[in-house]
VEXDREN-2710 file (C-alpha; in Angstrom, 1 decimal):
% VEXDREN-2710
k/r/px/py/pz
1/UNK/-26.6/63.8/80.8
2/UNK/-26.5/66.9/78.5
3/UNK/-27.2/66.3/74.9
4/UNK/-25.0/67.8/72.3
5/UNK/-26.7/69.6/69.4
6/UNK/-25.2/67.7/66.4
7/UNK/-24.9/69.3/63.0
8/UNK/-27.3/67.5/60.6
9/UNK/-28.9/67.7/57.2
10/UNK/-32.1/66.5/55.6
11/UNK/-32.5/65.7/51.9
12/UNK/-35.2/64.1/49.8
13/UNK/-39.0/64.3/49.6
14/UNK/-40.4/66.1/52.7
15/UNK/-43.2/63.7/53.5
16/UNK/-41.4/60.4/52.6
17/UNK/-40.4/57.8/55.2
18/UNK/-37.2/58.8/57.0
19/UNK/-33.8/57.0/56.8
20/UNK/-31.1/58.0/59.3
21/UNK/-27.5/57.7/58.3
22/UNK/-24.8/57.5/61.0
23/UNK/-21.2/57.7/59.7
24/UNK/-18.0/56.1/61.0
25/UNK/-16.1/58.3/63.3
26/UNK/-13.2/60.0/61.6
27/UNK/-15.5/60.8/58.6
28/UNK/-18.1/63.5/57.9
29/UNK/-21.7/63.1/56.7
30/UNK/-20.4/63.5/53.2
31/UNK/-19.2/59.8/53.4
32/UNK/-22.8/59.0/52.5
33/UNK/-22.7/61.1/49.2
34/UNK/-22.5/57.9/47.1
35/UNK/-25.8/56.6/48.7
36/UNK/-27.8/59.9/48.4
37/UNK/-29.0/59.6/44.7
38/UNK/-30.5/56.2/45.4
39/UNK/-31.9/56.8/48.9
40/UNK/-33.5/60.2/48.2
41/UNK/-35.6/59.0/45.4
42/UNK/-38.4/58.0/47.7
43/UNK/-36.9/58.6/51.2
44/UNK/-36.2/61.5/53.4
45/UNK/-32.6/61.1/54.4
46/UNK/-31.2/62.5/57.7
47/UNK/-27.4/62.7/58.0
48/UNK/-25.4/63.7/61.1
49/UNK/-21.9/64.7/62.1
50/UNK/-20.4/63.3/65.3
51/UNK/-19.1/65.5/68.0
52/UNK/-16.1/67.5/66.8
53/UNK/-16.8/66.4/63.2
54/UNK/-17.8/69.0/60.6
55/UNK/-19.7/71.8/62.4
56/UNK/-20.9/69.7/65.4
57/UNK/-19.7/71.0/68.8
58/UNK/-16.7/69.4/70.5
59/UNK/-17.4/69.4/74.3
60/UNK/-14.8/68.4/76.8
61/UNK/-14.6/64.7/77.5
62/UNK/-14.9/62.0/78.6
63/UNK/-17.5/60.6/76.2
64/UNK/-19.5/57.3/76.4
65/UNK/-21.3/55.2/73.8
66/UNK/-24.5/56.0/75.6
67/UNK/-23.9/59.7/75.5
68/UNK/-23.0/59.7/71.8
69/UNK/-26.0/57.6/71.0
70/UNK/-28.3/60.0/72.9
71/UNK/-26.9/62.8/70.8
72/UNK/-28.3/61.0/67.7
73/UNK/-31.6/60.4/69.4
74/UNK/-31.7/64.1/70.3
75/UNK/-31.6/65.0/66.6
76/UNK/-34.6/62.7/65.9
77/UNK/-36.5/64.3/68.8
78/UNK/-35.7/67.8/67.5
79/UNK/-37.1/67.0/64.1
80/UNK/-40.1/65.1/65.6
81/UNK/-39.2/61.8/64.0
82/UNK/-40.6/59.1/66.3
83/UNK/-39.7/56.1/64.0
84/UNK/-37.1/55.8/61.3
85/UNK/-35.1/53.2/59.4
86/UNK/-31.4/53.6/60.2
87/UNK/-28.0/52.8/58.5
88/UNK/-24.8/53.0/60.5
89/UNK/-21.2/52.3/59.4
90/UNK/-18.3/51.5/61.7
91/UNK/-18.7/53.4/64.9
92/UNK/-22.0/54.7/63.6
93/UNK/-23.2/51.1/63.6
94/UNK/-22.2/50.8/67.3
95/UNK/-24.3/53.8/68.2
96/UNK/-27.3/52.3/66.4
97/UNK/-26.8/49.0/68.2
98/UNK/-27.2/50.9/71.5
99/UNK/-30.3/52.7/70.2
100/UNK/-31.8/49.4/68.9
101/UNK/-31.4/47.8/72.3
102/UNK/-32.4/50.7/74.4
103/UNK/-34.9/52.6/72.3
104/UNK/-36.2/49.9/70.0
105/UNK/-39.5/51.7/69.1
106/UNK/-37.4/54.4/67.4
107/UNK/-36.1/52.1/64.7
108/UNK/-38.1/50.4/62.1
109/UNK/-35.4/48.7/60.1
110/UNK/-31.6/48.5/60.7
111/UNK/-28.6/48.2/58.4
112/UNK/-25.1/47.9/59.9
113/UNK/-22.0/48.3/57.7
114/UNK/-18.5/47.3/58.8
115/UNK/-19.9/46.5/62.2
116/UNK/-19.0/44.6/65.3
117/UNK/-20.5/44.1/68.8
118/UNK/-17.2/44.8/70.5
119/UNK/-13.9/46.5/69.7
120/UNK/-11.4/43.9/68.6
121/UNK/-8.7/43.5/71.3
122/UNK/-5.9/44.1/68.8
123/UNK/-7.0/47.7/68.2
124/UNK/-5.0/50.3/69.9
125/UNK/-7.4/53.2/70.4
126/UNK/-5.9/54.2/73.7
127/UNK/-2.5/54.8/72.0
128/UNK/-4.1/56.6/69.1
129/UNK/-5.9/58.9/71.6
130/UNK/-2.7/59.7/73.3
131/UNK/-0.9/60.5/70.1
132/UNK/-3.7/62.8/69.0
133/UNK/-3.7/64.6/72.3
134/UNK/0.1/65.2/72.0
135/UNK/0.5/65.7/68.3
136/UNK/-2.9/66.5/66.7
137/UNK/-4.7/64.7/64.0
138/UNK/-1.7/64.8/61.6
139/UNK/0.1/62.5/64.1
140/UNK/-2.2/59.6/63.3
141/UNK/-3.8/60.5/59.9
142/UNK/-1.7/58.1/57.8
143/UNK/-2.1/55.1/60.2
144/UNK/-5.9/55.6/60.7
145/UNK/-7.0/56.3/57.2
146/UNK/-4.8/53.7/55.4
147/UNK/-7.1/50.7/56.1
148/UNK/-10.2/52.6/54.9
149/UNK/-9.6/51.6/51.2
150/UNK/-8.1/48.8/49.3
151/UNK/-4.7/49.4/47.5
152/UNK/-6.7/49.2/44.2
153/UNK/-8.8/52.2/45.1
154/UNK/-5.8/54.2/46.4
155/UNK/-4.0/53.6/43.1
156/UNK/-6.9/54.1/40.7
157/UNK/-8.7/56.9/42.5
158/UNK/-6.1/58.6/44.7
159/UNK/-8.2/61.8/44.9
160/UNK/-10.9/59.9/46.8
161/UNK/-8.4/58.7/49.5
162/UNK/-6.9/62.1/49.6
163/UNK/-10.2/63.8/50.2
164/UNK/-11.0/61.5/53.2
165/UNK/-7.5/62.1/54.6
166/UNK/-8.1/65.8/54.3
167/UNK/-11.5/65.6/56.0
168/UNK/-9.9/63.6/58.8
169/UNK/-7.4/66.3/59.5
170/UNK/-10.1/68.8/60.0
171/UNK/-11.7/67.0/63.0
172/UNK/-11.4/68.5/66.4
173/UNK/-8.5/66.5/68.0
174/UNK/-9.7/66.5/71.6
175/UNK/-13.2/65.3/70.5
176/UNK/-11.7/62.6/68.4
177/UNK/-9.4/61.4/71.2
178/UNK/-12.5/61.3/73.5
179/UNK/-14.3/59.1/71.0
180/UNK/-11.3/56.9/70.8
181/UNK/-11.5/56.4/74.6
182/UNK/-15.1/55.4/74.3
183/UNK/-14.5/53.0/71.5
184/UNK/-11.5/51.4/73.1
185/UNK/-13.6/49.7/75.8
186/UNK/-16.8/49.1/73.8
187/UNK/-18.4/45.7/74.3
188/UNK/-22.1/45.4/73.4
189/UNK/-22.3/41.7/73.0
190/UNK/-24.9/41.5/75.8
191/UNK/-27.2/43.8/73.7
192/UNK/-27.3/41.8/70.5
193/UNK/-29.8/39.1/71.3
194/UNK/-32.4/41.7/72.3
195/UNK/-32.5/43.4/68.9
196/UNK/-35.6/42.3/67.1
197/UNK/-36.2/44.7/64.1
198/UNK/-35.3/43.5/60.6
199/UNK/-31.6/43.9/60.4
200/UNK/-29.0/43.7/57.6
201/UNK/-25.3/43.3/58.4
202/UNK/-22.8/44.0/55.7
203/UNK/-19.0/43.4/55.9
204/UNK/-16.3/44.2/53.4
205/UNK/-14.2/41.3/52.2
206/UNK/-10.9/43.2/52.7
207/UNK/-11.7/45.1/55.9
208/UNK/-8.6/44.8/58.0
209/UNK/-10.2/46.8/60.9
210/UNK/-13.3/44.6/61.2
211/UNK/-12.9/41.5/59.1
212/UNK/-16.1/39.7/58.0
213/UNK/-16.0/37.3/60.9
214/UNK/-17.1/40.1/63.2
215/UNK/-20.1/40.9/61.0
216/UNK/-21.0/37.2/60.8
217/UNK/-20.9/36.8/64.6
218/UNK/-23.0/40.0/65.0
219/UNK/-25.7/38.8/62.5
220/UNK/-25.7/35.3/64.0
221/UNK/-26.5/36.8/67.4
222/UNK/-29.7/38.4/66.1
223/UNK/-32.9/36.6/65.3
224/UNK/-33.4/36.5/61.5
225/UNK/-30.6/39.0/60.6
226/UNK/-29.3/38.9/57.1
227/UNK/-25.5/38.9/56.5
228/UNK/-23.7/39.9/53.3
229/UNK/-20.1/40.3/52.3
230/UNK/-19.1/42.9/49.7
231/UNK/-16.1/42.0/47.6
232/UNK/-13.5/44.5/46.4
233/UNK/-13.8/46.8/49.3
234/UNK/-12.2/47.7/52.7
235/UNK/-13.6/49.5/55.7
236/UNK/-15.4/52.4/53.9
237/UNK/-17.3/49.9/51.7
238/UNK/-20.1/52.4/51.0
239/UNK/-17.6/54.6/49.1
240/UNK/-15.5/51.9/47.5
241/UNK/-18.4/49.6/46.4
242/UNK/-21.3/52.1/46.3
243/UNK/-22.9/50.1/43.6
244/UNK/-23.4/46.9/45.6
245/UNK/-23.9/48.7/49.0
246/UNK/-26.7/50.8/47.4
247/UNK/-28.3/47.8/46.0
248/UNK/-28.4/46.1/49.4
249/UNK/-29.6/49.2/51.3
250/UNK/-32.4/50.1/48.9
251/UNK/-33.6/46.5/49.0
252/UNK/-33.5/46.4/52.8
253/UNK/-35.0/49.8/53.5
254/UNK/-37.8/49.4/51.0
255/UNK/-38.8/45.9/52.1
END
């Protein structure tokens, strides 16, 4: 299986412990900007862009969860990082679940935001993929990005929602559709019980895509995992409630 050389960026003190940040698909590495001031104080922070996002290549599909996770491991290998802490959000959390189960020595500590062990059956990623292939990113932009934030944020900080919608429109449509195909059938429930590293699972109280019940079940399936719910936020909780999310991440990563 050929690895794809993802675009990535390193920030923070050069010789500090490394924290890997894996974003939700549909967003770029800049989704982590609200976390950077806190995490880079005493950590080396590695951010990646998924296939077709930002400047990462967009190879022809089909894609798989395994292949996309191996892309991330390829970045770690390229930089010579044998063991890191990792934070993943949305689909990024799904890739970290695969890595935690299949390459456990790579991860020291794990934090999963807006995460689930399987794709909810009511999601229609196959239909979204078909619409993107026929009409481009603009055909689904409004539907996909609407649940990312609460109505309060959209009303009070419309420029934030607009920026993420603009970023979404710049993603390679065929790569995005191929990721949708991979996500549509994702079921990693059989992997959860084998994950042993210290894990934090954080859900957003108003996440319509992955309500807190999914995060609770994920955490309950791991030995000793901690579960938290962040109020006043939807799917992109690290943007909408950066204050609380940063507090939880710094506490967990530094433990």
